[in-house]
N, C-alpha and C positions, 0 to 999 in steps of 0.2 A: 504492499499499498503506501502511495508516495505520502509522504509526511510535510518535506519542505518541498514542496511544490514547485518545479520550474518551466511547468509546461502549464499553469493555469492560464495564462494569455495566448495559449494556442488557438488560432481562428482554425484549425484544420482536424484536429484531433480531441476526443471528450477525454476526460480524468478517467474512465473505464478504459478506454482505449489506451490510455498513454500505461496503465497499469499492465495491459496484455503485452506490450510492447518490451518493459522492463524485464518481464518474465522470459521473454525470448532472448533478450540480450544478456540477463543474470547481470544487470548493472542496472542503475540508474541516471535518470538524466540530470545533467549539472546546470548549462547554462545556455540559452539560444545565442548561437554567432551570428547568423544569418535568417531574417526574414525578408520575404519578397513577393509583391503581387504582380501580377501580367496588367501592364505592360511597361511596371515601371522597375522590373528585375536590373540588377546590376552584378554581372558576372565577376567584374573585377572585384567588386565590394565583399562577393562570397568570399575569393580566395583572399583578400585582406583580413578579413575577419576568420575564415576557418581553417586556411592551409597549415597552422600552427597549433589547432586546437587540438591535434591527436585523436582519440577515437569519436565518431561521430556518427549519429544517424540522421539520415535525410528525409524528410516526410513532403509529399507533393501533392495536390489535388490537380485532379484533371479536370479538362474542360465535359468530360461526363460524370462528373462529381465522385470520381473514384480517387481513393486515398493509396496511393502506394508511397514506396519509398525502399531504402536499405540502409544496412549498418556495416560501417567497416571499424577494425581497427588500425589502419593506416594513413598514413598524411594524404591530403589532395592537391599538396605541391607538387611542381614537375610535371614531366610529361611522359611519364615510364609507366607502364600497365604493372601492376602489382597483385601479389598472389596473397590472401589474407583466410587460412582456415575457418575462420570464426564469422567472416562473412555472410549475411543472407539477405533477400529482399523480401517484401512481404506487399499484399493486399489487405488493409481493415477492413473492406466492405466484406471479404470473405473471410476473414480472420485467418488468413493464410499464411505461411512463413515456408519459404524456399531458402534451403541451405545452400552455399557453393558448392561443387563437386570438386574432389580432391584433385592439388594441382592445375588448376585452373587460374584463368583471370578473372580477378574477383573484384577490381576496380579499373578504373584507366583514367587516371588524372589528365586533365587538359588544362592550361593556361586561358583558353580562350571559350572554356565549358561550364555548366555545372556540374555537380557528380554524374558520375556513370558506373553503373555496377554491370561489367562483363556487358555483352550487347544485350542483354535482357532490359535494362532501364538506363537510355541513354538522355540526358538532358541538355539539348543545345542552348547557347548562348540566344537563340532566337526564339527561345521560349516552346519550342518545337521538342516533344520527345518522341522515340523508336524505340520498341521492342520487339526483339529475336527470341523470347522464349519459346522455349528452355534451350540453352547454350551453357554456359556455364554455372548455371542454376536451375534445380528441378532436377527432374528423371525423365528417361526418355519415353515414358508414359503419358506424361504432361502435355500439354497443349498450349497454344499462345492464352485463348479464352479460359483458362485453368488461372491465369495470372493476373491478364487485364483483358479489356473488351477488345482494344484495338490497336495495331501494329503501329499507328501512328496517331500523336494526341497533343493539346495543346496543355502546358505548364499554367494554370490559373492560380496557383500561391504554392509557396517552397518554403519551408521552415529546417535549419540544418542547428541540430541539437550536439554541445559537445557531452559524453558521456562518460561514466565511469563507474570505480566502485567506491561506497559512501561508507565513511568510518564514523562508527558511532562514538 
């Protein structure tokens, strides 16, 4: 249960949804490092505020009112694909989470784009998202519609939180 709630100002997820995500991460939300709404989103501000945040959780609301996102323990700095065996992506509308497959690209940091989780959740600076689920996440039995309604979507809102263990 969230005690010192760092997501109470979220316009995307509820406290109940935040609790579910915290269980998936096995850690807590610490602080909001970036928030943007279409069309005023700013990818350079995202990088200034979040590249050094460490472990992050990205949450987006699409033009179809789907709430999707991903978690990683890797930094968003640089332009090199990174592995992260703890990474996952999710769809809160379906309350489903998909772990990264072994030894695959978990995230694809790019200085010119928002967080991208493999080819499953690519969030471009133009506010257009693309999903090629399943590839790095999910199983071969999964289909695109198991994760998201459409291959292409628009980002309506984005929130990126630093996460971590909370010491009592």
